[in-house]
N, C-alpha and C positions, 0 to 999 in steps of 0.2 A: 573176884572182887573188883569193883569199879575203880578206875583211876581217877583221882581228883583232878579237875580242870582248873585253869587259872581264871581270875576275874575277867581278864581280857577275853578269854575264850568264851566265858559265859555271856559277855556282852554281845559278841559276834553271833552266838547261837540264838539268843533271845531276839536280836534284831532280825535275823533270818527267819526265825519262827514267826515273828509278827507279820512280816511280809507274806509268808506262806499262809498264815491263818486268814489274812485279808483276802488273798486270792481264793482260798478254799471257800470262804463264806460266799463270795460272788459265784463261784462255780456251783456250789450246793444249791443256791437260790435258783439257778438255771436248771439244775438237774431235777429239782423237786417240783417243778412247775406241773400242776395237775393235768392229767389227760382228761378229755371230755368223755364222760359216760363210763359205765362199768367195763373193765377190761376182760372179764371172764365170760366164757360162753357155756351154754348148756352142756353138761357132762364133764366139765373140766375137773381135774384132780389137782389139788393145791397142797404142796408139801412145805413145811417150815422146818428148817435146820438151824440149830443154835445151841447156846449154852444153858445155864441154869435159869436165865430169865425166860428163855423159850420153853424149857422144860416146865417151869411154873405155868407158863402158857396162857395166863388169863387174858393177855392182849390178843392171842390167837382165838380164844373162846369168844371174846367180844366181836371180833371180825366175823367169825362163823355165825354168831347170833344175828348180827346185822344183815348178813347175806340171806339168811333164812327169812328174816322179816321183810327186808326191802325187795327181795327178788324171789318170792315164794314159788314162782313158776320154773325156776332154774334148779336143775339137779347138780349141785356142786359138792364135791367131797374135799373136806379140809382135814389134813393129817399133820399132827404135831409130833415131830421126832427130835425135839431138843433134848440135850443130855447135860446134866449138871456138871460144872467144872470143865467142860470140853473146850478145846481150842481147834482152830484150823491150822495153826502154825507148828504144833507139836513142840512147844516150848513150855517149860515149867520153872517157876521161881524157886530159889533155894529154900529148903526146909519143907517143901510140899511134895507129897507123893506124886508120881508121874500123872499128869493130867490126861483124861481121855482125849483121844484124837479122832476127829471126824473121819479121817481116811482109813481108820480101822473098821469102819462100819458103813461107809457111804454106799458101797455096792449093794449089800442086802437092803438098805433103806430105799434105794432107787428101784430095786427089783420089786419090793413089796408095794411101794407107792405107785409106780408107773405114772409119774406126774406129768401134767401139762404145764405146771408152773412150780418153780422152786424159789422160796424166799430164804435168803441166807443172812443170818445175823450173828456175826462173830466179832470179837475184838476186846470185850471186857476182860477176859482172862489172857488174851494173846499178848497184851502189853506187859504181863507179868507184874503189874502194879508198880512198875519202875518209871522214872523219867524217860522221855523218848530215847531209844537206843537203836543204832543202825542195824545191829545183828538181829534184833527182834523184828524190826520193820522188814528186813530182807526175808526172814522166815515167813512172815505174814503174807508178803506179796507172792513169794514162790509157791507156798502151799495153797493159797487162795486161787492162784492160776491153775493148779492141778485140780482143785475141786470144780472150778468152772469147766475145765476140759472134760471131766467125767460127766458132768450134768449135760453138757452140750451134746455128748454122744447119744443121749436119750431123746433129743429133740425138744426137751422141755424149755420153756421160756424162764429166764432167770431174773429175779428181782433182788438186787443187792442192797442191803441196809447198812448204814453207818453203825458203828458201835454206839449204844446209848450213852448218856452222860454218867459221870461219877460225881456225887455230891459229898464233899468232905465234911460239910456241916452235920450231915445225918449219920456219919460214922463216929463211933465212940472216939474221943480224943486220944485215948491210949493206943488206938490202932491206926493212927495217922502220924507219919513221920515227915519232918522238914527236909528241904534239900540238903544234900551232903552226907546222908546216911550211907553206910557201906552196903547194907542189904535191905531190900524191900520185899514185900509179898502181900498176900491177901490180908493177913493179920497185922501187917505193918505197912500200909499203903502210902505211897508218895502223896503228899498233900495236894500237889497240883497234877495228879494223875489224869484229870480231865483233859489236860493238854496232850498227853500221850494218846488218848482216845481220839481227839480231834485230828492229830497227825495221821493215825491209822485210817480214819475216815477219808482224809484227803488223799492218801496213797491209794486207797481203794477206788476212789473216783478217777484219779489220774491214770491208774493202770488198767481199770476194767470198765470204766463208764461207757466206753464205746463198744464193749463186748456183750453187755447184758441188755435185756429188754427194757429194764428201768432201774435207775439208781435213786434211792430214796434217802434223804437226810432226815433221820429221826433224832439225831443228837441236838440240833438247834431247837426244834419245837419243844422237846422235853426239857432242855436246859431253860428255855423261856418259861415253860410251865412252872418249874421249880421256883424261878425267880419271882413270878407274879404271885404264886401261891404263898410264898414266904412274905411278900409285901402285904398281903391281906391277913396273914396269920404268922406272926413272927416265930412261933414255935413249930412251924410246919416241918415234918420229917419225911424225907423221900426214902421210905423204907430204912435200910441200913446203909444207904449211900450208893450201894451197888444194885440191890434188888428193889425194883419199884414196889410201892404199896398198891392197893387195889385201884385207887384213883389214878396212879401213875400208869398202870396197865391200860386204863381207859384212854388216857391221853396218848399213849403209845399207839393204840389201835386207831384212834382218830387221825393221827399223823399219817399212818399208812393209808387209811381209807381216803383221806383228802388227796394224797399224792396219786392215788389210783383213779381219781376222777369224781369222787363222791363229795357232796356238799357237807362240810364239817358240822355246821350247826344243826342241820337236819339229822345227820347221823347221831350226834350227841343226844338230841331230843328223843330220838327213837330208842336208843340204847338205855337212856335213863328211864324212859317210860316202862321198858320191859324188865330192867334189872334193879332199878332204884339207886344205882351207883351215881354219885354226883362228883363232878369236877370241883376242885377248890377255887377255881378261877372264874367260874361263870354262874350267873343266876339261873335257876331252873325255871323254865316256862311251863312245861307240862309236868303234872304230877305223875308219879309212878302208878301204874294200874294195880288193881287188887291181884294178889297172887305173884307179885314180882319176886318176892323173897324165895318162895319155893321154886319158882321157875329158875332163878339163877343158881340155886343150890343143885337142882336136878341137871341143869346144863353142865355145871362144873363136875358133878359126879360122873356123868357119861363121858365127858371130855377127858377127865383124868384117868379113868379106867382104860379107855382106848389108847391114850398116849402111853400109859405104862405097858400095855400089851405090845405096842410097836417097839418100845425100847427093849423089851425082853426078847424080841425076835431079831433085833439088829445089833445089840451090844455083843462084842466078842467075849469069850471065856465065861459064858453064863453057866453056873454050876448045876442048876436044875433045869429040867425040861420045861420050856415055856408052855403056857396054856394054848389051846388051839386058836390060831389066828382066824381061821374061817368062822369058827363059832363065835369068837369075840366080835368080829366085824358084823356078823349077822345080827347079833344082839344089839349092837350099837345102831344099826340101821333101823331096827324095830323101834328103839328108843327115839331115834331121830324123827320118825313119822309121828310119834306121840307128841314130841316137843314142838314140832312144826304146827301141829293141830292146835296145841295150847296157845302158841304165839298168834295164830290166826284169830282165835276166839278172843284173846286179850286185846287185839287191835281193832275189833269190830266197833 
């Protein structure tokens, strides 16, 4: 149970946090400065690790679709191995069954993926939905360092993402608690939990910014996206406050693509043209082409089947034998060729 702190201690904490956050914002601006030109090379294998937001994976599917459309001459393999409820820190809030831990499965994931790039996106569950806590922060730092160590042994380049934002307005009021509660968790989230996520992002930058190939702040652009979307539409809901809606996944993907050196507006226009998905914050210049709905549906079906197959081959304690990985990947490659051809025809 948490020990209540005095008003004086709260003032000291919030003052220190304000200074920390200002410094973090400055550092994140520097860290997220886009590189010029695509960072990937022909033949690169790109792995995404993360929690339920990555398992949902629509932001990863948007990135994959963009790469196929913008760089049709490149053979790039995108692998989504996110797992719902997972943490890097191996911490779990009271009242919740033990959360999956990436270290229980990272070795088989890396062995299967043989990646040239690994994108890491953890933090939403790692804060345990509490106010900032030193023990949680220490676990996050320690176990993230272990994860980076293991990936470095493969020779893969690492792209470390900040935790995405938490939006309390979009979470049911009954599931949000004010400061001073004894126990928090996913079903009773600290109302200012977004500050916890900002702190974890700052710790990741300070601890690992110089160890990874690139550090990308996605917290700030997604937070800004929510703010602008709600200014245009007062009832805008960012999913359930934790899990982004479809347009939030598109904003998520665009933040990554821009940080990786792509022009954001052009990427948006291309993805909207192919999928019909629209951001709530921008006017659409190009209309979606015929067939965009079936394309996005088929892209998602292939993506989800392959992602599920990877999970079945990497999660520990699987009760039944997983389907053949080779057969599943072979089928996905066949579907990829068909989907790439459809994209080329749609863009003529």
